[in-house]
Structures are given as C-alpha cells and as structure tokens.
N, C-alpha and C positions, 0 to 999 in steps of 0.2 A: 356508496363507496365503490372504488374500483375492485377488480377481481382479487388483486393481491391482498387487499384489506379484508375482504369478506372471507378469504381462506383462513385467516388467522384469528378472526373474531367470532365469538358465539354470543348467543343471547345472554349468557351469564358473565361475559367479559366485563370487568369493572369499567366505569365511565368516569373520566376526570375532566374538569373544566378549568381553563385559565380565565381569571376574572381580574379586572383592574381598570384604572383610569386610562384615557387615551394616551398613547405615546409613552408607555412605561417599560417597553421591551418585552411584551408578551409574545410577540411573533418570533423574537430571537430564541426565547426559551422553548417555544413550541417547535421551532425548527430543530433545536438540539435534541429534544425528546423523541421526535417522530422520525427524523432522518428524511428519506425521500418521499415516501408514499402518502400523499395527502390529496384530499378533494376539496374543492371550493365550489359552493353552490348557494343560491339564494335561499334564505329561510322562508318556509311556506307563507305565501300571502304578502311578501315584502320584497323590496329591492335590495335588502341588506345581505351581504355575503357572509357566510360562516365557514370557517376552515376546520376540517376534521381530519384526523390522522390516527395512526396506530403507533403506540409507544411500547417498547419492551422494558418493563419495570419489575424488578425483583423476580425475573424469570417468567413473568406472565404478560400476555398481550393485553393492552389497555386502550380503550377508545378515548382519544384526546380531542377536546373541543377548544378552539381558540375563539372566545366570545368577543363581540364588538366592545370597544372601550366605552366605559360609563363614568358619569359623575355622580349618579344616584341610581338606586334600584327601584325608585318610584319614577317611572319613565317620563322624561320630558322630550324625548326624541325617538325616532324609529329604531336607532341603534340600541338605545337603552331598553326599549320594549322587547327587542329580540333577546337580549341577554337575560332580562328578567323572565321571559317566557321559557327560555331553555331551562332555567332553574325551576320554574313552576311546573312544566310539563314533562321534563325528562329527569328520571331519577339519577342523580349524580352521586357517585360514591365518595368522591373527594374533590376539593377545590384547591387550586393554587392561586392565592390572591397576590398579584404582582404589584408592588408599590414603588413609586419614585421616592427614594430615601430622603431627598431634599424637600419633598412635598408631602411629608408624613401626615400632616393635618388633613389634607384632601383624601389620602388613602384610608385613614381611620374612619372617615364617614361611611365608606363602603364596608369596612370591617364591622362597624356597628350593625349594619343591616344584614350582613351575612350571619352574624351571631344571632340576631333576632329570627332569622329563617331556620335556625336549628341545623345548619349544614356544617359538616366537618371540613375544616380548611387549614391550610398552611399559609402563613404570611411571609412573603419574600421581599426584602428591602433591596431593590435593584438600584443601580447607579450610585453605589456607595462612594465611588471615586469623586463624583461631582459634589456630593454632600460634603466630603472631606475637604475639597478645594474651597468650599464656602466656610470652612471652619466649623462644620456641624458634626456633632458626635451623638450617636443614638445607642443607648444601653439596650441591646437586643434581649439580654437575659431578663432584665427588669420588665421590658415590654411583654415578653413571653409569660412572665409570672403574672402580670396584671390581666392579660387577655386569656390566660390559661390555654394557650395555643402554641404550637411550635413556630418559631420565628427564625428565618435564615437571612443571610446577606448575600449579595451577588453583584458582579459587574458583568452583565450578560454578554456585551459585545466583545469582552476579553475572555469569555467562557469561564470566568472565575465564579465559584459557588454553584455551578449548574449541576455538578455531580451530587452535591449535598441535597439539592432539590429532588433529584431522582430518588435518593435514598429515603427521604422523609415524606414523600407524597402520601404514603399510607400510614404515616405517623400522625396525620392530621386528625383532629377530633372536634367534637361539638363543644363549644365553650359554655360552661355554666354561668359565666360572668355577664349576665345580661344587664344592660343599664335600665334604670327605673325612671319613668317619667313622673311628672307631677301627679298627685293623687286623682285629680279629676280625669286626666287622660287615661291613667291606668284603669280606673273604674269603668270607663266607657269602652276601652279596648277589650276589657275582660267580658263585658256584655256582648259585644259584637263577635268576639272570638267563639263564643258558645253557639252562635247561629251559623257559622261558616262550615263548609264541607272540608274534609281532609284533603291534603295535597302533599306533594313531595317537599314543600316548605311548610313551616309551622303556621298554624292558624293565627297565632299572635302577630306574626309579620304581615299576614294578609289583612288583619284588623287594622294595623297601623297604616297600611297602604290605603285602605278604604277611608280612614280618617283624614289622610293626606289628600283625598280627592282624586285618587288614581282612576281616571276615566277609561284607561286601557284594560281595566279588569271587568268592565261592564258586560261584555259578551260572555266571558267565562263564568261570572256570577249568575247571570240569567240562565245559563245552561245547567247550572248545578242547583239553583234555589228557586223556590216558588215566588211569584210576584208579591205575595203577602209578606214573606220574609224579607224581600228586597225593600219593601216599603217600611218595614219595621227598622231595618238597618239605617235607612235614610233618615227616619224620624230621630233615632238615637244620635246619629251624627249631627243632625240639625240642632238638637238641643245643646250639644257641647259647643258647636260653632258659635251659638249665640252668646256664650260666656266670654268670648275673646273679641278684641277689637281688630285683631290681625287674622289672616287666613290660617286654618289649622295646620296646613303644610309648613308654613313659616314657623309656627309655634313649635311644632315637633322637631323641625330641623335645628331651630335655635337651641333646644334642649340637648339635642345630639351633639351640637358643636360645643356646648358647655362641658359635656362629659369628655369629649375628645381633648379639649384644652386641659382638663385635669390630668389626663394621661400624659400629654406632652410635657407638662411641668415636671413629671416624675422620670421620664425616659430620655428627654433631650438634654444631654449634658452641657452642650454649648449650642446656643441658637446660631443659625446662619447669620453671620455678621456681614456688614457692608464690605464688599470687596474693594481693594485699593489698587492703584496702578492704572496703566493705560487701558486695559480691557474693561475695568470697572467704569472708567470715564467714558469710553465709547458706549457701553451699555446704558449709561445714564443719558448721555447726549442724544442717542439714537431714538429715545422715546420722549424727549422734551417737546412740549407742544409747539415751540417756535424753532429751536435749534434742530429738532428732529427733522423738520422739513428741509432745512439746508443740508443736513447730513444725507437725507434720502436723495436730494438733488445731486449731491457730490457722488454718491454711489452710482446713480444712473449715468452721470457724465463719464465716469471711469469705464463703466460697462460699454457705453456708446463708443468711446475712443478705442477700447480694446477690441471690440467686435467689429465696429464700423470702419475703423481705419486699419488696424493691424490685421484683423482677420479678413475683411472683405476687400482690402486693397493690396497690402503688402504680401500676405500669405497667398491670396488668390493669384497675384502676379507671378509668384514663384512657381506655383503648380501649373497654372494655365499656360502662361507664355513660356516659362522656363522649362517645362517638362512636356505637357501635352502637345501644344502647338509647335514646339521646336523639334521634339523627338518622336513621341508616341503616335500622334495622328499622321504626320507625313510618312512614317515608316509603315503604319497600318494601311494607308491608302495604296502604297506601292505593293505591299505584300498581298493584299486581297485582290488587287487588280490582276496579279499574276495567278493567284489561286483560282479565282472565278472569272478568268478571261472570257469564258464562254457565256457568262450571264451578267449583264449590267444590272439586272434586278437584284441579284444577290450582293453585288458590290454596293449598290445604293442602300440596301437595308442594313448594311454594317458600317459603311464609311461615307454614305451620301449626306446630303443636307439634313435629312431626318434619320441619320444612321444611329444604330445602337451604340457604337463606339464614339463617333464624332459628335453626337448630340447628347444621348442619355448618360453615358459614362463621363464625358467631359463636363456636362452640367453637374452631375451628382458628386463626382470625385474631385474635379479641379476647381469648380466654382463654389459649390455649396459646402463641401466637406470642411475646408479650413474655416468657413464662417461658423458652421455648426460646432466644431471642436472648441473654438474660442468662446462661444456662448455657453457651452456645457461647462467649461472650466470656470467661467465667471459665476454661473448659477450654482455650481457645487461649492464654491467658496462662500457664497451668501448662505447656502443651506447649512454647511458644516460649521459656520461661525455662530449660528443662532440668530442671524439678523432677520430671517423671514418672519418669525412671529412678531417682531417689533414693527416690521412693515405692515403687518395686519393691524396692529394698534394704531399706527399712523393713518391708515386708510379707512379705519372703521367709520369715521364720520361721513366719508364719501359713499361708502357702501350703504350706510343707513338711508341716504338719499335715494338709492336704487332699490329699496325694499329688502336689502340684505344686511349682513353685519360683517365684522372683520374676519370671521371664520371663512368667508368666501375667498379670502386672499390665497388660501391653500390651493383650491382648484384653479383659480385664476393663474397663479404662478406655474402650476403643473401644466396649464394650457399653453404656456410659453414653451413647454417641451413637446406636448402632443395633446391637441384638443380632444381627441378620441378618449384617451386615458382620463383626462380631466373631467369629461362629461360623466364618466362612471363615478368619479369621486365626488360629484355634486350631491351624492347621497349623504354626505356629512351634514348638510343643512337640515335643520330640525323640522321644517314644515314643507308640505307639498308645494305651496306657493313659492317659497324660496328656491326649491330645487328647479322648478320650471323657469323662473326668472334667471337663475344662474346658468342653466342650460342654454337659454336664449342668448345671453350675453357672451358666453364662450363661443357659440357659433357665429355671432355677429362680428365681434371686434377683437378677439384675442388671437394674435398670430402665433402659429407654432414656431419652434426654435429655428428651423431652416428658413421659414418665411421671414421671421423677424430679423434673422441675420442678413438676409438679402435686402430687406427694407433699410436696415442700418447702413449697409454697404452703399446703397443708392443715395441715402440722405447724406452720407459722409462726403459725397461728391457734389452735392447741391448747396445752394446758399443756405445760411443758417435759418432764414425765415421759413424754408421748406420743412425743416425739422420741427419747429414750433407749430407750424400749421398742421402737419401730420398728427402730432401728439394731441393738439387741441381739437381737431375734428374727430379723430377716433375716440379720444377720451370723452369729448362732449356728446358724441353719439351714444356711447355706453351709458353715461349718466342720464341722458334724456330718455332713451328707450327703457332703461331700468326704472326710472321714476314713473313714466307713463304706465308701464306694465304693473308696477306696484299699486297704482291707483285703480287700474281697471280690473285686475284679477282679484277674485274673492280669496279670503283666508287671512291668517295672521302671520306676523314674523316673530322670530324667537329672540331671546336675549343673547348677548355675546359674552362668552367666557373662554379664555385661552391661557394655557400655561406659557409663561415667559421664561425660557431657560437663560442661564448666564451667557454672556458673550465669551466665546472660546477662540483660541488661536487655531485656525484651520490646520489640519494635519495633511501633509503631502500624500500619504498613503490613502486616506479617505477620499481626497479630491481625485486622485488617479483612478481609484476603484470605481467611484460614481461616474466619472467621465467615460471610462472605457466601457462600463455597462451600458451607458446611453449611446455611445458610438456603435456598440454591437447592435442595439435596437435600430439605429439609423441604417447600418449596412444591410441588416437582414430584412427590415420592414419597408424602408423608404426607397433604397436604390432599385429594387425590382420594380417598384411602381413607376419610376422614371423610365425604365426600359419599356414597360407596358404603354405608358403615355406616348413615348416616342414612336412606338409601333402604330398606335392609333393615328397619330399625325401622318406617319409615312403612308398608311393605306388611304387615309382621307385625301392626301395629296396625289397619290398614285392613281386613284380612281376619280379624280377631278371633283371630289365632293367638297374639299376645303374652299375652293373659290366660290362655290355656290353658297356655302355658309357665310363666307365673308361678305358677299353681296347682300345677303338677306339681313345681316347684322349691321350693315353700313349706316343706316339711319340712326341707330343707337350709338354705335361705337365711333363712327367717323363724324357724323353731323352733330350729335348731342354731346359727346365727350371730347370731340376734336382729337381723337387718337388715330394713328395710322391703321390701315386696314389689317396689318399683321397682328395687331392687338387682339383680334378676334380669336386667333390661335391660343393666346394666353388664357382668355376667358373660357374657351372651350375645354382646354385641358386642365384648367384650374379646378374644375369640379372633381376630377380624379385626384389631384393633389394641388392644394393651393400654393404650396411652395414651388411646385413645378411651374405654375402659371406666373408666379412672381419672378422666377428665374428667367423666364422668357422676356419679361419686361426689362429685367436687369441687362440681358443681352442686347435688346433693342436700344437701351439707353447708352450702353458703351459703344454701340455702332453709330451713335449720333442720330438715330431715327426718332428720338424723343427729346424735345426741349425741356426746360425746367418745369414749365406749367404742365406739360403732358406727363412728365415723370411723376410729379406730386399727385396729379389726378389719378393716374394708373395705380399708384401705391395706395391711395385712399380707397378706391373701388375694390382693389384686390384684397385689402385687409378686411373690408366690410362685406366681402363677397360670400356667397353661400358656402357652408362648410364642405370639406372634402367628402368623398363617397364613404370612407370608413367612419367619419364622424356622423354623417347622416344616418348610417345604419345603427350606430350606437345610440343616437337620439331615439330612433325607432324602438330599439330594444328597451331603453330605460324609461321613456316617456309615453310610448304608444304611437299609433299611426296618426291620430288626429293632431296631437301636439307636434309631431314631426312635420306634417303637411303645413300646419299653421306657421311654424318657425321658418321653414324654407320658403313658403309663399310670401312671408313678410320681408325676408332678407334680400331676395333677388331685386325687387323694385327699389327697396330702400337704398341699397348700395349704389345703384346707378343714378338714383335721384340725387343723393348727396354728392356724387362725383360730378354730375351735371351742374349742380348749383355752384360748387367750388370752381369748376371750369369757367362758368359764366362770370362769376365774381372776379376771378383773377384777370380775365381778359377785358374787363371794363377799364 
C-alpha cells in the first residue's frame, strides 16, 4: 500500500473483503467506503488485479479488499481462484457480499459457500431499483431470518443504503444455518474434513471443494499434507464418485441450487415478471436468433451514418474548414512568421508542413476530435441501454469459431475505445489459451475509436461496395486467424455465462458523463502523441531521412500495394499511433492522392497493421516477451499480404 495507507493501518487493523458476482456494484461501494487512497496490484503469481484501500468504519481504520467478481468459490477461472485464495490465505474479519437484487438466485449460490466457509458476512442487495422495475419484491427481513445474517438493501450508484452498509459491517456474523447435503455426500465430506489442515476457512468447505474436484487446491494441499494422506483423500473421493452417473461438482451444485430455490420461494414476494412495452419488445427482439441479426445490423447502420457522415464529414467540415483553415492556421502562420522572423526552422516546427499546429493539432482537434466524440456518444448509448451483453449473445457463435466465447465481446468492444486498455481486460477470459487468442485478435483487427472513426469517415465517401469489402476482409481475417490459432494452440476453452440486464432508456446524464470521461482520456493521452508523431516526421524530413525510408519501402508500398510514396509516412508513424497513420491516409484521400482502390487497400492494411507502441508494451506486460514477439512478427507480414491480395484482386 502507499505511505498514506501504511500510516493508518497496523497489523491488528480489521480486514474486510467485498465479495460478489461480476458487475454487481462492488467497486461503487468500495469507492464510497475508501474515498481516495487505494492501491491496485496484481495478486501474486497471477495477472489478476486486486484493489485494496483504507476505510474509516466506526472510528477505526479498516483494510478493505475489492475481490474479483465470482460465480462460484470453487474456481473455474483465474479471477475466481484469486478471490477464493484471498479468503483461504488472508484472515478476513468481515465480508460484505454484494448481490444483484434482481438476480438473487445467482447471489445465494455464493452465500451458501460463504456460510460453509464459516466466515462472518453481511448480505447487501444492490440494484433494488432495477428489481422493482421488473416487478420483483424481496422480503429482506425474512431472508435475514432464514440465513441468520444481516441483510441490507442498496442502490449504490445513487448512494442509497451505503451508510447502512458502513454501520452494519461489523454486525456481520457466522451463520449457523448450513445446508445439509444428501447423507452419502455428508458422510464422505465428514471423513475428508478430519484429514484436512486448519485454515482461515472451515475444513468442511475445503472438503466440499475437494469433492467438487477443485484442482487449484492441489499445491496448497500438498504443502500441508503428506502424500499418504493425499492418496487417502483421493481414494475416499473416488469411492463416492463411483456412486453417481454425473460429476460430483454437478451433483453438489445441483443440491445447492435446490436449497437456494427453497429460500427464494419464501422471500421473493413477486417474481420478476415479463416486462411490457417498447423496451421489453426491444429486449426480446435484440436477442432473437433471426430478428436479432437484423436489429444488430440496424444498430451498426445508425452508428455508421452518425459517425461516418455526421461526425466525419459534417462536423469535420465545420471545424477544419470553418475554423482551423479559415481562421486559426492563417492567423498562426502570420503571427509566428513575425515572432520567429529570424528562424525559419522555428516557424516550420510550429506552422510548417509538419508543424505542431498545422498538422498535429489540426489533425487531432479538427479532423479526429469530432469523429471521436460522435463515436463515444454512440458507444455510451449502447452501453447505458444494456445492449452490449445482447451483442455478446448474438456474436457468441462466431466467437466459438475463433476459440473464444461471447464473453470476449467485452474486450473487443473496449478495443473500439482503446486496444491497450482492452488487452488488459483480456484477463476476464477463463483460460490462458483464450487470453492469448483474444490478445492476438485485438492487436490484429480491432481499430481503436479514433481509427475507427476515420475509417468510417473514409468509407462514407467511398462506394458502398468498399464498406462491405472492408467489413468482410477485416472480419474474415479475425475469424480465420482466430480459428487457426484455436486449432494450433494447446489448451481448452471455457463455457460462456453472462448476465443479461434489462433494456433501459439511456439517461442523458450518464451518456454525457461517460462521453466526457473518454474525451478527457483522448485529450490527455492521444493528442500529445500526435504532437510527438508530428515532431518525428518533422525531423525525419528535415534531416532527409524520410526520402530514404520512402525509397527503401517503395517495392512494398508502391509496387506491391500500389499506394503513393507518401503512404510510407502513414505506415511509419502508424506504429506510434495507428489512428495517426489512418489520419494521414484520410488526408491523402481528401487531397485526391488516393483513388477508391488505393483508399480501401490502405484502410485494410492500416486496420490489420501492427498495434501501436502503447499496445505493444501492454502485450509485453500481460503476455511476456515471446508472445509479444510472435504476435508482432505475425501481424506485420500478414497485414501487407492481405492488402496486396486485395489490391491484386480489385485491379483484375
């Protein structure tokens, strides 16, 4: 932890963990309890980040841990293993289980396991407003009475119920109401329990993990027990397993579910009914196996026209021609010619052909900024409406062909904002094989927001066939490479499970908040890189290096791809920022230096081009040097090969 945290925490400070399913609002509650001072670091031996902070609760400083979201405490993914290991290795004084009120069934499966672990916890039913909108009512007092635990309600994003959580954290207690399994499972669990070592969680819960076939416990057990005891446990488990036609993990989970259902019958006053009206109809149609495809196509067409026509043509025209080229740039050239009359070098570096103002700021603010803002608005609407998880369902079959599942749509969509950030979120995939394949596909063919906006802008000015060709080639490349990678790489893929929220009416405040947050990232992170890229081009041109590079690249760029020699600059600077390289092509196209075939070839190659420097470094951090070299070494020749084939085919 940072210095401010270590000053207020001692070895005797209580430790509290937030536990719950993914996307239930744990982070909002964590932020409310901790305030500013938090640390985010990888859990030892993993790539999973764990957030820790300090909370002031009832006058004492408390170490607070925001654990990764889980669907089970018998780990099926690295995230789940990290959460279970925190409970297994770190003595936690209290737990706040955060549940989605409208998905109580899923939450209670976690509650069952926390009760079995013998850990004191408080159950918080978050998103009560969404449950109420579905006509669902939960008797919290009855639920508290059955579980013999404190139960609170909350609407975290509105800060409702959060003060009550703070007050009741240390009212949490160990529930005596443990569910009982069938006699044969109970008998065997009791035998194994007696052979296991003590731990911060109960030996009963460890015995049930062993019976469920939890392989992630292997190292811990072997460090604590002799080989003879391990063999004895395996023999006992094997005898029980032979009595069932189904895996023991399935049998145990089935019995847990039956117990959960019995609780739901008593505490859910009104089941979530089918919603009616336009939103319910949209929610149903958007996941229909046939109509859902048409709905998805309609959404993409609307985004295409909003970003590609309004953003990339109308809004760009207002800013570039109406503001920069008419007022700002002419005034700046006159102003700096007077200020730096003694130095043409200084004039050129600011307002020359490769000037910071005339190229870097004109590109980033006049050309890309309106494209980015329209894309961010469209993305925020899809996100806030609840459509993105439905998109995952619709695309699951395609992702399966690529060795992934629908869960990959989240990093893929995030990649449309920033591939660097999306590469980090590839951790949500359950297996190493899936994480590597997803990282490869993100680097290969998922354009970031600025680049995609430019692509849509160019496609909007090209014949319709160019749009279908670009989507077909890039999409086909992703499917083909993903399929081949899934066949070549060793390892298994995981099952797909994702919560589907109700379709909501997007709120203007949420859309504005998300859009402005992303624009802040663009202005802080991206615009400075445009300045750096322009300075690189300036000095390459000034010292006559650029013509040398252009001549060296001519056989590939000019002869093979049939692009003008200026395209070399775009590829050169594209490694620093792919969107900057794409902007250079956009400028060449508007100047009439690219015909329709050259434009589509350049778009395809730049989209499939090697990831930007920041993304390359993130791949190195997340996947290691060998994987990074393999990914970059594959993408370079593949992008140019595909571009050459398309160029050759179109010119036939």
